[in-house]
VEXKOLRO-782162 format. One record per residue (C-alpha): residue number from 1; residue in one letter; z, y, x. Coordinates in Angstrom, 3 decimals. Example, Ala and Ser with C-alpha at 12.3 -4.5 7.8 and 13.67 -1.06 7.14 Angstrom:
+------+------+----------+----------+----------+
| resi | resn |       c3 |       c2 |       c1 |
+------+------+----------+----------+----------+
|    1 |    A |    7.800 |   -4.500 |   12.300 |
|    2 |    S |    7.140 |   -1.060 |   13.670 |
+------+------+----------+----------+----------+
// end
This chain:
+------+------+----------+----------+----------+
| resi | resn |       c3 |       c2 |       c1 |
+------+------+----------+----------+----------+
|    1 |    M |    0.118 |   -0.011 |    0.093 |
|    2 |    N |   -1.080 |    3.306 |    1.508 |
|    3 |    Q |    0.515 |    6.802 |    0.899 |
|    4 |    S |   -1.569 |    7.761 |   -2.081 |
|    5 |    E |   -1.132 |    4.448 |   -3.663 |
|    6 |    F |    2.654 |    4.656 |   -3.188 |
|    7 |    L |    2.873 |    8.236 |   -4.706 |
|    8 |    A |    0.799 |    7.309 |   -7.645 |
|    9 |    E |    2.937 |    4.353 |   -8.508 |
|   10 |    F |    6.299 |    6.264 |   -7.714 |
|   11 |    G |    5.095 |    9.104 |  -10.033 |
|   12 |    S |    3.465 |    6.952 |  -12.852 |
|   13 |    R |    6.387 |    6.530 |  -15.052 |
|   14 |    T |    7.451 |   10.119 |  -14.993 |
|   15 |    A |    3.645 |   11.032 |  -15.462 |
|   16 |    A |    3.524 |    8.858 |  -18.455 |
|   17 |    Y |    6.605 |   10.683 |  -20.115 |
|   18 |    I |    5.392 |   14.293 |  -19.245 |
|   19 |    D |    1.805 |   13.405 |  -20.586 |
|   20 |    G |   -0.087 |   15.922 |  -18.982 |
|   21 |    A |    2.353 |   18.739 |  -19.513 |
|   22 |    Q |    2.357 |   21.489 |  -16.838 |
|   23 |    T |    5.385 |   21.251 |  -14.492 |
|   24 |    D |    7.041 |   23.848 |  -12.407 |
|   25 |    T |    6.922 |   22.590 |   -8.912 |
|   26 |    R |    9.310 |   25.162 |   -7.365 |
|   27 |    P |   12.154 |   23.517 |   -5.292 |
|   28 |    V |   15.485 |   22.471 |   -6.723 |
|   29 |    L |   18.201 |   24.063 |   -4.404 |
|   30 |    V |   21.460 |   22.192 |   -4.150 |
|   31 |    S |   24.554 |   23.974 |   -2.401 |
|   32 |    I |   27.725 |   22.114 |   -1.389 |
|   33 |    A |   30.647 |   24.474 |   -1.255 |
|   34 |    P |   33.437 |   23.890 |    1.262 |
|   35 |    A |   36.134 |   23.091 |   -1.475 |
|   36 |    A |   33.666 |   20.225 |   -2.647 |
|   37 |    H |   34.232 |   18.066 |    0.365 |
|   38 |    S |   36.351 |   15.313 |   -1.349 |
|   39 |    A |   35.445 |   11.769 |   -2.772 |
|   40 |    A |   34.621 |   13.271 |   -6.010 |
|   41 |    G |   32.545 |   16.228 |   -4.541 |
|   42 |    H |   30.731 |   13.928 |   -2.265 |
|   43 |    L |   29.980 |   11.276 |   -5.227 |
|   44 |    L |   28.602 |   14.334 |   -7.387 |
|   45 |    A |   26.513 |   15.576 |   -4.564 |
|   46 |    T |   25.041 |   12.080 |   -3.539 |
|   47 |    A |   24.561 |   10.876 |   -7.220 |
|   48 |    L |   22.882 |   14.300 |   -8.019 |
|   49 |    I |   20.357 |   13.820 |   -5.219 |
|   50 |    N |   19.873 |   10.266 |   -6.027 |
|   51 |    Q |   18.519 |   11.512 |   -9.567 |
|   52 |    L |   16.632 |   14.645 |   -8.456 |
|   53 |    A |   14.719 |   12.795 |   -5.766 |
|   54 |    R |   13.182 |   10.410 |   -8.355 |
|   55 |    A |   11.840 |   13.320 |  -10.459 |
|   56 |    H |   11.213 |   16.321 |   -8.196 |
|   57 |    R |    9.195 |   16.476 |   -5.220 |
|   58 |    H |   10.927 |   19.467 |   -3.242 |
|   59 |    L |   14.600 |   19.754 |   -2.724 |
|   60 |    I |   16.665 |   22.132 |   -0.555 |
|   61 |    I |   20.228 |   20.932 |    0.457 |
|   62 |    V |   22.607 |   23.764 |    1.734 |
|   63 |    G |   25.878 |   23.208 |    3.195 |
|   64 |    H |   27.854 |   21.756 |    6.170 |
|   65 |    L |   26.300 |   18.221 |    5.890 |
|   66 |    D |   27.481 |   16.965 |    9.407 |
|   67 |    R |   30.773 |   15.491 |    8.143 |
|   68 |    P |   31.999 |   11.943 |    7.174 |
|   69 |    L |   30.991 |   10.622 |    3.767 |
|   70 |    L |   34.069 |   10.425 |    1.542 |
|   71 |    C |   32.810 |    8.737 |   -1.629 |
|   72 |    R |   31.965 |    4.777 |   -2.050 |
|   73 |    Q |   28.269 |    4.424 |   -2.506 |
|   74 |    P |   26.010 |    1.441 |   -2.096 |
|   75 |    F |   23.768 |    2.535 |    0.733 |
|   76 |    A |   24.690 |    2.178 |    4.557 |
|   77 |    F |   25.181 |    6.084 |    5.079 |
|   78 |    D |   28.245 |    7.089 |    7.042 |
|   79 |    D |   27.928 |   11.057 |    6.798 |
|   80 |    L |   26.976 |   13.507 |    4.084 |
|   81 |    R |   23.525 |   14.482 |    5.710 |
|   82 |    A |   22.272 |   10.880 |    5.703 |
|   83 |    A |   23.776 |   10.338 |    2.243 |
|   84 |    T |   21.808 |   13.293 |    0.738 |
|   85 |    S |   18.772 |   14.251 |    2.711 |
|   86 |    G |   18.573 |   10.779 |    4.131 |
|   87 |    L |   19.067 |    9.176 |    0.997 |
|   88 |    A |   16.131 |   11.413 |   -0.691 |
|   89 |    L |   13.631 |   10.271 |    1.887 |
|   90 |    A |   14.597 |    6.683 |    1.744 |
|   91 |    I |   13.722 |    6.937 |   -2.208 |
|   92 |    N |   10.486 |    8.748 |   -1.550 |
|   93 |    P |    9.471 |    8.975 |    2.059 |
|   94 |    H |    6.874 |   11.781 |    1.173 |
|   95 |    I |    9.411 |   14.136 |   -0.489 |
|   96 |    E |    9.843 |   17.619 |    0.807 |
|   97 |    I |   13.358 |   18.012 |    1.985 |
|   98 |    E |   14.943 |   20.614 |    3.539 |
|   99 |    T |   18.642 |   21.401 |    4.710 |
|  100 |    A |   20.348 |   24.608 |    5.885 |
|  101 |    Q |   23.745 |   25.875 |    6.381 |
|  102 |    R |   22.981 |   29.087 |    4.338 |
|  103 |    L |   20.921 |   29.905 |    1.320 |
|  104 |    P |   17.296 |   30.398 |    2.185 |
|  105 |    G |   15.175 |   33.147 |    0.744 |
|  106 |    G |   12.326 |   32.427 |   -1.536 |
|  107 |    D |   11.831 |   31.433 |   -5.195 |
|  108 |    H |   13.319 |   28.089 |   -6.605 |
|  109 |    L |   13.301 |   26.275 |   -9.949 |
|  110 |    L |   17.291 |   25.915 |  -10.024 |
|  111 |    H |   20.173 |   26.334 |   -7.747 |
|  112 |    I |   22.896 |   24.157 |   -8.450 |
|  113 |    G |   26.155 |   24.876 |   -6.859 |
|  114 |    I |   28.646 |   21.983 |   -6.362 |
|  115 |    G |   32.069 |   23.402 |   -6.326 |
|  116 |    T |   33.275 |   27.209 |   -6.173 |
|  117 |    G |   32.859 |   29.484 |   -3.203 |
|  118 |    G |   29.720 |   31.136 |   -1.646 |
|  119 |    E |   26.898 |   32.958 |   -3.479 |
|  120 |    K |   26.771 |   32.661 |   -7.298 |
|  121 |    P |   24.309 |   29.648 |   -8.258 |
|  122 |    D |   22.226 |   29.400 |  -11.339 |
|  123 |    L |   24.410 |   26.153 |  -12.557 |
|  124 |    Q |   27.889 |   25.808 |  -11.055 |
|  125 |    V |   29.088 |   22.311 |  -11.234 |
|  126 |    G |   32.378 |   20.691 |  -10.815 |
|  127 |    C |   34.662 |   18.100 |  -12.130 |
|  128 |    K |   38.369 |   17.410 |  -13.354 |
|  129 |    G |   39.460 |   13.939 |  -14.087 |
|  130 |    W |   37.104 |   12.425 |  -16.779 |
|  131 |    C |   35.256 |   15.815 |  -17.471 |
|  132 |    A |   32.205 |   17.481 |  -15.942 |
|  133 |    R |   32.876 |   21.113 |  -15.529 |
|  134 |    F |   30.290 |   24.095 |  -15.498 |
|  135 |    G |   30.321 |   27.680 |  -15.031 |
|  136 |    S |   32.027 |   30.042 |  -12.719 |
|  137 |    E |   35.496 |   28.160 |  -12.924 |
|  138 |    A |   34.031 |   24.741 |  -12.092 |
|  139 |    E |   36.034 |   23.547 |   -9.409 |
|  140 |    V |   35.753 |   20.047 |   -7.863 |
|  141 |    T |   39.391 |   18.513 |   -8.476 |
|  142 |    D |   40.332 |   16.112 |   -5.728 |
|  143 |    S |   41.682 |   13.058 |   -7.538 |
|  144 |    E |   40.591 |    9.583 |   -7.922 |
|  145 |    T |   39.972 |    9.897 |  -11.638 |
|  146 |    S |   37.602 |   12.827 |  -10.827 |
|  147 |    V |   34.840 |   10.475 |   -9.686 |
|  148 |    W |   34.173 |    9.903 |  -13.440 |
|  149 |    G |   33.667 |   13.454 |  -14.175 |
|  150 |    A |   31.616 |   13.869 |  -10.952 |
|  151 |    A |   29.277 |   11.118 |  -12.424 |
|  152 |    L |   28.807 |   12.846 |  -15.572 |
|  153 |    A |   28.331 |   16.068 |  -14.050 |
|  154 |    S |   25.674 |   14.855 |  -11.651 |
|  155 |    A |   23.599 |   13.395 |  -14.568 |
|  156 |    L |   24.027 |   16.582 |  -16.688 |
|  157 |    A |   22.870 |   18.740 |  -13.922 |
|  158 |    A |   19.903 |   16.567 |  -13.173 |
|  159 |    A |   18.824 |   16.848 |  -16.799 |
|  160 |    V |   18.940 |   20.515 |  -16.709 |
|  161 |    A |   16.524 |   20.567 |  -13.717 |
|  162 |    F |   14.257 |   18.265 |  -15.514 |
|  163 |    H |   14.145 |   20.476 |  -18.560 |
|  164 |    L |   13.496 |   23.483 |  -16.570 |
|  165 |    M |   10.616 |   21.811 |  -14.839 |
|  166 |    L |    9.118 |   21.400 |  -18.188 |
|  167 |    G |    9.737 |   24.944 |  -19.259 |
|  168 |    N |   12.560 |   23.846 |  -21.735 |
|  169 |    D |   15.688 |   25.708 |  -22.452 |
|  170 |    F |   18.781 |   23.677 |  -21.793 |
|  171 |    A |   22.375 |   24.985 |  -21.555 |
|  172 |    L |   25.719 |   23.600 |  -20.617 |
|  173 |    E |   29.077 |   24.520 |  -22.021 |
|  174 |    S |   32.205 |   24.682 |  -19.639 |
|  175 |    S |   33.305 |   21.043 |  -20.085 |
|  176 |    Y |   32.048 |   17.695 |  -21.260 |
|  177 |    S |   34.411 |   14.649 |  -21.452 |
|  178 |    L |   33.254 |   11.283 |  -20.449 |
|  179 |    W |   36.026 |    9.703 |  -22.185 |
|  180 |    Q |   34.523 |   10.938 |  -25.505 |
|  181 |    G |   31.057 |    9.906 |  -24.416 |
|  182 |    G |   30.045 |   13.185 |  -23.311 |
|  183 |    A |   31.220 |   15.435 |  -26.003 |
|  184 |    V |   32.116 |   19.193 |  -25.441 |
|  185 |    G |   35.971 |   19.392 |  -24.604 |
|  186 |    D |   38.585 |   18.450 |  -22.095 |
|  187 |    L |   39.851 |   15.228 |  -23.503 |
|  188 |    Q |   40.990 |   12.995 |  -20.527 |
|  189 |    G |   41.252 |    9.296 |  -20.314 |
|  190 |    P |   43.536 |    7.118 |  -18.360 |
|  191 |    A |   44.254 |    7.949 |  -14.724 |
|  192 |    W |   42.044 |    5.747 |  -12.779 |
|  193 |    T |   43.123 |    3.545 |  -10.027 |
|  194 |    S |   40.329 |    1.434 |   -8.730 |
|  195 |    P |   39.144 |   -1.379 |   -8.886 |
|  196 |    L |   37.812 |   -2.545 |  -12.272 |
|  197 |    D |   38.742 |   -6.236 |  -13.121 |
|  198 |    L |   37.009 |   -7.960 |  -16.165 |
|  199 |    G |   37.230 |  -11.443 |  -15.168 |
|  200 |    C |   34.009 |  -13.465 |  -15.528 |
|  201 |    V |   31.220 |  -11.406 |  -16.388 |
|  202 |    L |   27.729 |  -12.248 |  -17.044 |
|  203 |    Q |   25.005 |   -9.489 |  -16.624 |
|  204 |    V |   21.552 |  -10.302 |  -17.703 |
|  205 |    G |   18.972 |   -7.709 |  -16.514 |
|  206 |    A |   18.754 |   -5.426 |  -13.393 |
|  207 |    G |   16.449 |   -2.879 |  -14.771 |
|  208 |    A |   17.043 |    0.772 |  -14.898 |
|  209 |    V |   20.180 |    0.491 |  -16.962 |
|  210 |    G |   21.536 |   -2.470 |  -15.303 |
|  211 |    V |   21.352 |   -1.188 |  -11.865 |
|  212 |    A |   22.541 |    2.324 |  -12.886 |
|  213 |    L |   25.795 |    0.412 |  -14.333 |
|  214 |    N |   26.072 |   -1.261 |  -10.845 |
|  215 |    Y |   25.474 |    1.976 |   -8.908 |
|  216 |    W |   28.636 |    3.584 |  -10.846 |
|  217 |    L |   30.709 |    0.511 |  -10.518 |
|  218 |    I |   29.987 |    0.603 |   -6.657 |
|  219 |    A |   31.111 |    4.174 |   -6.739 |
|  220 |    V |   34.264 |    3.778 |   -8.644 |
|  221 |    G |   35.369 |    0.322 |   -7.322 |
|  222 |    N |   34.799 |   -3.110 |   -8.898 |
|  223 |    S |   36.281 |   -6.350 |   -8.523 |
|  224 |    G |   36.988 |   -9.469 |  -10.693 |
|  225 |    E |   36.920 |  -13.256 |  -10.737 |
|  226 |    Y |   33.114 |  -13.522 |  -10.872 |
|  227 |    W |   30.171 |  -11.345 |  -11.732 |
|  228 |    Q |   26.871 |  -13.205 |  -12.357 |
|  229 |    L |   23.686 |  -10.916 |  -12.182 |
|  230 |    V |   20.455 |  -12.616 |  -13.418 |
|  231 |    D |   17.047 |  -10.977 |  -13.272 |
|  232 |    G |   13.610 |  -12.571 |  -12.552 |
|  233 |    D |   11.632 |   -9.385 |  -11.473 |
|  234 |    L |   10.624 |   -7.989 |   -8.086 |
|  235 |    V |   11.266 |   -4.238 |   -7.211 |
|  236 |    D |    8.072 |   -2.371 |   -7.360 |
|  237 |    A |    7.256 |    1.471 |   -6.528 |
|  238 |    T |    6.857 |    1.993 |  -10.251 |
|  239 |    N |   10.714 |    1.192 |  -10.608 |
|  240 |    L |   11.722 |    3.924 |   -8.214 |
|  241 |    N |   11.602 |    6.945 |  -10.416 |
|  242 |    R |   14.770 |    5.827 |  -12.418 |
|  243 |    Q |   16.450 |    2.698 |  -10.885 |
|  244 |    L |   19.382 |    4.148 |   -8.827 |
|  245 |    L |   20.159 |    1.313 |   -6.605 |
|  246 |    F |   16.523 |    0.877 |   -5.223 |
|  247 |    L |   14.678 |    2.660 |   -2.433 |
|  248 |    A |   11.344 |    2.657 |   -1.124 |
|  249 |    A |   11.871 |   -0.212 |    1.165 |
|  250 |    D |   13.091 |   -2.278 |   -1.716 |
|  251 |    A |    9.631 |   -2.126 |   -3.140 |
|  252 |    G |    8.125 |   -3.164 |   -0.004 |
|  253 |    Y |    6.865 |    0.197 |    1.229 |
|  254 |    P |    5.513 |    0.844 |    3.636 |
|  255 |    D |    4.993 |   -2.331 |    5.395 |
|  256 |    G |    7.741 |   -4.956 |    3.815 |
|  257 |    E |    7.995 |   -7.516 |    1.122 |
|  258 |    P |    9.417 |   -6.214 |   -2.334 |
|  259 |    A |   13.074 |   -7.399 |   -2.822 |
|  260 |    K |   14.395 |   -9.473 |   -5.740 |
|  261 |    K |   16.034 |   -7.181 |   -8.102 |
|  262 |    A |   19.038 |   -9.473 |   -8.780 |
|  263 |    T |   19.430 |  -10.426 |   -5.045 |
|  264 |    R |   19.464 |   -6.675 |   -4.058 |
|  265 |    A |   21.650 |   -5.430 |   -6.784 |
|  266 |    A |   24.274 |   -8.211 |   -6.579 |
|  267 |    G |   24.317 |   -7.952 |   -2.749 |
|  268 |    L |   25.076 |   -4.344 |   -3.153 |
|  269 |    L |   27.784 |   -4.988 |   -6.019 |
|  270 |    G |   29.323 |   -8.003 |   -4.370 |
|  271 |    A |   28.317 |  -10.255 |   -7.108 |
|  272 |    Q |   26.367 |  -13.558 |   -7.614 |
|  273 |    A |   22.630 |  -13.307 |   -7.865 |
|  274 |    D |   20.292 |  -15.571 |  -10.041 |
|  275 |    P |   16.642 |  -14.159 |   -9.358 |
|  276 |    Q |   14.985 |  -15.742 |  -12.308 |
|  277 |    L |   14.677 |  -15.476 |  -15.961 |
|  278 |    W |   17.787 |  -16.138 |  -18.085 |
|  279 |    G |   17.649 |  -19.786 |  -19.296 |
|  280 |    K |   16.176 |  -21.410 |  -16.250 |
|  281 |    D |   19.591 |  -22.455 |  -14.577 |
|  282 |    D |   21.347 |  -24.695 |  -16.995 |
|  283 |    A |   24.689 |  -24.394 |  -15.048 |
|  284 |    L |   24.694 |  -20.571 |  -15.700 |
|  285 |    V |   23.848 |  -21.012 |  -19.289 |
|  286 |    E |   26.592 |  -23.582 |  -19.972 |
|  287 |    R |   29.245 |  -21.699 |  -18.252 |
|  288 |    Q |   31.738 |  -19.653 |  -20.203 |
|  289 |    Y |   31.997 |  -15.848 |  -19.701 |
|  290 |    D |   34.729 |  -13.269 |  -20.613 |
|  291 |    L |   32.261 |  -10.667 |  -21.221 |
|  292 |    V |   28.237 |  -10.789 |  -21.621 |
|  293 |    L |   26.325 |   -7.562 |  -20.770 |
|  294 |    A |   22.815 |   -7.963 |  -22.360 |
|  295 |    L |   20.669 |   -5.479 |  -20.165 |
|  296 |    A |   17.195 |   -7.002 |  -20.598 |
|  297 |    N |   15.090 |   -7.102 |  -23.461 |
|  298 |    E |   12.010 |   -9.323 |  -22.658 |
|  299 |    D |   11.479 |  -13.087 |  -23.554 |
|  300 |    D |   14.025 |  -12.885 |  -26.524 |
|  301 |    V |   16.951 |  -12.614 |  -24.050 |
|  302 |    R |   19.039 |  -10.513 |  -26.466 |
|  303 |    S |   18.847 |  -13.176 |  -29.341 |
|  304 |    A |   19.524 |  -16.035 |  -26.656 |
|  305 |    L |   22.709 |  -14.261 |  -25.457 |
|  306 |    Q |   23.764 |  -13.527 |  -29.049 |
|  307 |    R |   23.343 |  -17.136 |  -30.024 |
|  308 |    R |   25.950 |  -17.991 |  -27.558 |
|  309 |    Q |   28.556 |  -16.474 |  -29.931 |
|  310 |    P |   30.309 |  -14.601 |  -27.131 |
|  311 |    P |   33.550 |  -12.881 |  -28.138 |
|  312 |    L |   32.220 |   -9.751 |  -26.735 |
|  313 |    L |   28.896 |   -8.474 |  -26.054 |
|  314 |    L |   28.008 |   -4.963 |  -24.668 |
|  315 |    H |   24.563 |   -3.357 |  -23.933 |
|  316 |    A |   23.279 |    0.017 |  -23.125 |
|  317 |    T |   19.733 |    1.592 |  -23.586 |
|  318 |    T |   17.651 |    4.775 |  -23.226 |
|  319 |    S |   15.734 |    5.515 |  -26.408 |
|  320 |    A |   13.428 |    7.758 |  -28.294 |
|  321 |    N |   14.527 |   11.403 |  -27.983 |
|  322 |    W |   16.153 |   11.952 |  -24.663 |
|  323 |    Q |   19.223 |    9.742 |  -25.679 |
|  324 |    A |   21.362 |    7.420 |  -23.707 |
|  325 |    Q |   22.978 |    4.746 |  -25.733 |
|  326 |    V |   25.743 |    2.353 |  -25.493 |
|  327 |    H |   26.335 |   -0.550 |  -27.975 |
|  328 |    R |   29.405 |   -2.648 |  -28.752 |
|  329 |    H |   29.384 |   -6.182 |  -30.494 |
|  330 |    I |   32.796 |   -7.506 |  -31.085 |
|  331 |    R |   32.412 |  -11.156 |  -32.595 |
|  332 |    G |   33.583 |  -10.942 |  -36.424 |
|  333 |    R |   34.039 |   -7.345 |  -36.243 |
|  334 |    D |   30.664 |   -5.627 |  -35.467 |
|  335 |    D |   27.144 |   -6.383 |  -36.293 |
|  336 |    C |   25.132 |   -8.730 |  -34.180 |
|  337 |    I |   22.501 |   -7.591 |  -31.713 |
|  338 |    E |   19.569 |   -8.782 |  -33.619 |
|  339 |    C |   20.761 |   -6.781 |  -36.645 |
|  340 |    R |   21.127 |   -3.714 |  -34.402 |
|  341 |    L |   17.825 |   -4.203 |  -32.565 |
|  342 |    P |   15.789 |   -6.535 |  -34.705 |
|  343 |    D |   12.425 |   -6.488 |  -33.118 |
|  344 |    A |   10.925 |   -5.883 |  -29.787 |
|  345 |    P |   11.962 |   -2.622 |  -28.132 |
|  346 |    P |   10.291 |    0.312 |  -30.036 |
|  347 |    Q |    7.598 |    2.185 |  -28.077 |
|  348 |    L |    9.628 |    5.342 |  -27.890 |
|  349 |    R |    8.782 |    8.674 |  -26.508 |
|  350 |    C |   11.519 |    8.562 |  -23.831 |
|  351 |    S |   11.185 |    4.951 |  -23.017 |
|  352 |    T |    7.494 |    4.190 |  -23.123 |
|  353 |    G |    4.304 |    6.055 |  -22.413 |
|  354 |    E |    0.651 |    5.376 |  -21.759 |
|  355 |    I |   -1.488 |    5.693 |  -18.625 |
|  356 |    N |   -5.121 |    5.880 |  -19.058 |
|  357 |    K |   -4.647 |    4.615 |  -22.641 |
|  358 |    V |   -4.626 |    1.176 |  -21.372 |
|  359 |    K |   -1.291 |    0.073 |  -19.935 |
|  360 |    R |    1.956 |    0.817 |  -21.675 |
|  361 |    I |    4.929 |    1.085 |  -19.258 |
|  362 |    D |    8.456 |    1.976 |  -19.305 |
|  363 |    A |    8.872 |    5.643 |  -18.656 |
|  364 |    A |   12.675 |    6.155 |  -18.767 |
|  365 |    L |   13.895 |    9.262 |  -16.655 |
|  366 |    P |   16.614 |    8.974 |  -13.993 |
|  367 |    F |   19.554 |   10.816 |  -15.583 |
|  368 |    L |   18.999 |    8.955 |  -18.955 |
|  369 |    S |   19.183 |    5.591 |  -17.280 |
|  370 |    A |   22.295 |    7.033 |  -15.328 |
|  371 |    L |   23.931 |    8.219 |  -18.400 |
|  372 |    A |   23.376 |    4.913 |  -20.168 |
|  373 |    G |   24.874 |    2.958 |  -17.277 |
|  374 |    L |   27.757 |    5.465 |  -17.057 |
|  375 |    L |   28.471 |    5.289 |  -20.736 |
|  376 |    L |   28.688 |    1.476 |  -20.560 |
|  377 |    A |   30.835 |    1.686 |  -17.423 |
|  378 |    T |   33.261 |    3.743 |  -19.485 |
|  379 |    E |   33.443 |    1.066 |  -22.034 |
|  380 |    L |   34.297 |   -1.422 |  -19.455 |
|  381 |    V |   37.305 |    0.757 |  -18.607 |
|  382 |    R |   37.983 |    1.091 |  -22.301 |
|  383 |    L |   37.993 |   -2.664 |  -22.235 |
|  384 |    A |   40.174 |   -3.094 |  -19.248 |
|  385 |    E |   42.800 |   -0.630 |  -20.721 |
|  386 |    G |   42.846 |   -2.624 |  -24.136 |
|  387 |    E |   41.514 |    0.303 |  -26.007 |
|  388 |    L |   37.862 |   -0.984 |  -26.829 |
|  389 |    G |   38.832 |   -2.416 |  -30.204 |
|  390 |    D |   40.927 |    0.516 |  -31.308 |
|  391 |    S |   37.885 |    2.309 |  -33.101 |
|  392 |    D |   35.618 |    1.144 |  -35.628 |
|  393 |    V |   32.760 |    3.094 |  -33.666 |
|  394 |    N |   30.466 |    0.494 |  -32.089 |
|  395 |    F |   27.522 |    2.893 |  -31.067 |
|  396 |    R |   27.645 |    6.020 |  -29.012 |
|  397 |    A |   24.707 |    8.097 |  -28.173 |
|  398 |    L |   24.321 |   11.104 |  -25.698 |
|  399 |    D |   21.261 |   13.121 |  -26.887 |
|  400 |    L |   19.721 |   15.551 |  -24.497 |
|  401 |    A |   16.672 |   16.474 |  -26.608 |
|  402 |    G |   17.675 |   19.823 |  -27.774 |
|  403 |    E |   19.097 |   22.772 |  -25.885 |
|  404 |    A |   22.353 |   21.513 |  -25.242 |
|  405 |    P |   23.943 |   17.796 |  -25.205 |
|  406 |    V |   24.945 |   16.128 |  -28.396 |
|  407 |    V |   27.189 |   13.234 |  -28.995 |
|  408 |    Q |   26.451 |   10.615 |  -32.047 |
|  409 |    V |   28.967 |    7.999 |  -32.953 |
|  410 |    L |   28.086 |    5.376 |  -35.579 |
|  411 |    R |   29.477 |    2.199 |  -37.225 |
|  412 |    F |   26.625 |   -0.441 |  -37.554 |
|  413 |    R |   27.177 |   -3.620 |  -39.797 |
|  414 |    C |   24.876 |   -6.653 |  -40.070 |
|  415 |    H |   22.160 |   -6.482 |  -42.651 |
|  416 |    A |   22.850 |   -8.221 |  -46.206 |
|  417 |    G |   22.308 |  -12.013 |  -45.760 |
|  418 |    C |   22.481 |  -12.164 |  -42.072 |
|  419 |    S |   23.956 |  -15.618 |  -40.677 |
|  420 |    T |   24.039 |  -14.827 |  -37.119 |
|  421 |    W |   27.809 |  -14.851 |  -36.679 |
|  422 |    L |   29.034 |  -18.363 |  -37.423 |
|  423 |    P |   32.229 |  -18.809 |  -39.706 |
|  424 |    S |   35.415 |  -17.746 |  -38.486 |
|  425 |    A |   36.911 |  -21.264 |  -37.594 |
|  426 |    I |   33.723 |  -22.334 |  -35.694 |
|  427 |    R |   33.556 |  -18.927 |  -33.879 |
|  428 |    R |   37.154 |  -19.255 |  -32.594 |
|  429 |    S |   36.652 |  -22.674 |  -31.310 |
|  430 |    I |   33.841 |  -21.073 |  -29.005 |
|  431 |    A |   34.916 |  -19.736 |  -25.901 |
|  432 |    A |   38.518 |  -19.717 |  -27.241 |
|  433 |    D |   40.099 |  -19.658 |  -23.717 |
|  434 |    T |   38.166 |  -16.612 |  -22.471 |
|  435 |    R |   39.784 |  -13.250 |  -21.718 |
|  436 |    F |   38.713 |  -11.228 |  -24.787 |
|  437 |    A |   38.549 |  -13.826 |  -27.430 |
|  438 |    H |   41.529 |  -12.147 |  -29.072 |
|  439 |    L |   39.337 |   -9.473 |  -30.083 |
|  440 |    D |   37.654 |  -11.601 |  -32.966 |
+------+------+----------+----------+----------+
// end
């Protein structure tokens, strides 16, 4: 694959989403204030660059970057410069990337300032606990819990840049709570002490949302008895616009072989990999799992996982109008996944587009995949805290289609006549010894 072929494939999914719209090609400028040098601040900076480098062609990073990296991250970077400018080049070796210690002159699309101090940016970003903060008071609070607010802040800031590139108005208020699914406000969740332990977990799918979940779990800390990751695909260059764990080298560029998604993602997470379609390994199919994550949608995978009658099945998606969604299915309480998503994934504006009117492709955007994975990670914390079943809400969506983020919460039920869930007595004999069977 030569340079022009790589760039065509790398940008094809974003091009499909934009569908010929004129874009503003001015650089995005990211400045990192001295007060932002903490684990949360470095996560905000590295995650933001990860997302921006997948959608924008010119980035400028300002700050003192030659210092040790303070946050967890999946890549082999030891200092902030490598984890920002180096990461951008690893994602797209042909991106235009500049670094400086002072703000440069010239025009730019957006100046994102991480933390307080220095010249006033167009968008000042910070975090406090579970909240992403914006505006002149947006400090980066140095606490372990603030990695969650930092993650949300990075995705919302990346969304602002993309909206502006398309000429859209998109404004952020002062604070958004991840514990409330990204709603406006300052509501805090539990104090976070990593790592997350959910026992024996089955994750089927290492696509955009699956690896976004893995990316955030690496950043906040993950452990557990067993984590099985199943996916039969190889990484290709068309994946790189929104799959946060994968770099150009994983797609075999410029002169290597493409990596297996399951093997690469599981290796970074510290999980077990099965690089083939779900159902090919009888031992994995027959094993009992405490938690099932249905993050693939091909080959009737969702229905196959539902037929296992798992006590708890969770999944997340990106959808039509700039939405990131998270779905809960508690056995005997919530609807089944087949009633929630009855057919093949709909061909939606945000998730699918056409190239040359022939080939339909998944065209999800990096910050939407990041948000879907982050909403799911938050549900995993809610599960670990014993709070997942406290509400009747089994669907949350963060909608970025308008001029500001909007949260939607719903309670879905199975359609009349659905017989997917087995009778109670039979259900409870299935996987009765798993960790979350009591939720039924």
